[in-house]
N, C-alpha and C positions, 0 to 999 in steps of 0.2 A: 706255984703254978698260976694262981689267981693274980699274983703280982706281975708276972711276965705277960699275961693276957691284958691286964690293965695298962701296962707300959706300951704294948703294941697298939692297943685302941687309942691311947693318948697321943702316940706319935702320928697315927693316921689322922686323927682330928686336928692336930697341929699342922700337918702338911695341907690339909684341906682348908684350913683357916688362912695359911700363907698364900695359897693359890687364890683364894677369894679376895684377899687384900691386894694381891698383884693385879687381878682382873679389875677391881674397882679403881685402882690407881690409873691403869691404862685407859679405862673407860672415862674417867675424869680428864685425863691428859688429852684424849682425842678431841674433846670439846673445844680446845684452844686452836685446833687446826681447822682451816677452811680449804675445801676443794671446790673450785668453781670453773664452769664453762666459760671461756673468754672469747672463743671464736668457733664458728660453724660455717663451713664453706657452702652448704646447701641445706636449707631447712626443709625442702620438699623434693628429695632426690627421686629418681626413677628406679623401679625395681629391675635393675639390669647390672650385670657384672661389668659392663663397659664403663660405669660411673664409679668414681671414688669420692667419698666424703671425708674431708679433712677436718679435724677439730683440735682445739688447743685447750689444755687444762692448766690452771694455775693453783699452786699449793702455797698457803701462807700460814704462819702461826702468829696470832695477834696482830695481823696486818703486815708482818715482815715476811718477805719471800723466803721459802725453804729451798735452798740449793742441794742438789745431789740426793734428793728423795726418790726412792723407787716407787713408781706409780704403775698400776695394772689397769687394763680396760677389757671388759668382756661385753659381748652383745648377745641378745636373745636369738637373733636370726642373721644370716649372712656371715661374713668373716672379717675379723680385725686383721689388718695387714701388719700392724704393730700392736702387740698385746702388753708389752712390758717395756718401760723406758724410765730414764732418770731426768729429773728436772734440771734446768740450767741455773745459772747464778741469779736470775730473776724469778725463779720459781715456776717457769713455764715448761710444758712438755707437750709434744705434738703426737697425735695419733691419726691413723688412717683406717677407714672402713670400707670394704667392698660389699655392696648390696648383693642380694641373691637375685637370680632371674626369676621373674614371676611365671608361674605355671598354673595348671588347674589344681595342683596339689599344694602349692605355696602361693597364695594370693598376696598381692601388695598390701601392706598394712604397717602397723606400729612395730618399731624396733626399739627395745629398751637397752640402754647402756648403763653399766654399773662400773664406776671408777672408784679405785681404793688407793690411798696413800699407804704403802706398805712399810714406810720408815718411821711412822710416828709412835709406835708401840715400844715399850722397853721390856716388858715381861711376857705378856700374853697378847695374842693377836686380836687387838681391838683397833680397827682402822677407822681413820676419818674417811667418809665416803661421799659420793655424789651419784645420784641417779637421774638420768634424763632420757627422753625419747624423741625420735623422729618418726614421721609417717611416710613410708615409701609410696610413690604414685605409680599407677599402671602406665606402661609405655603407651605412646600415641597410637591410636588406631586399633588397640586391643581391648577386649572386655573380659 
């Protein structure tokens, strides 16, 4: 009975150790990837759904472009027109963002974007990431 219990505990500890090693490997591996913002169509867009902000992301590994990597983009306010896309042969991927309409409940302000390279991990989900923000401006003539 005690031997069976010890074997089960040993198996669980071994599994946890393997998961830890896999996470550490992917964490270390993610450091070699770089996710960078290379183009932003408008740095001070208007808080209006009539506007669209386009931006381009580049993914590289040790300076070499990463082709066919899946990249996600999420924003804190408004709506991403494209949320998931693949890099081209030069490591570039394009995204579009539609700002929200300013109202008394949703004032113009900072919008935070979180970009993640979903293809750089082998075992555990440890992504190379980029976070940046833009500040939406109030439409002309409104306060």
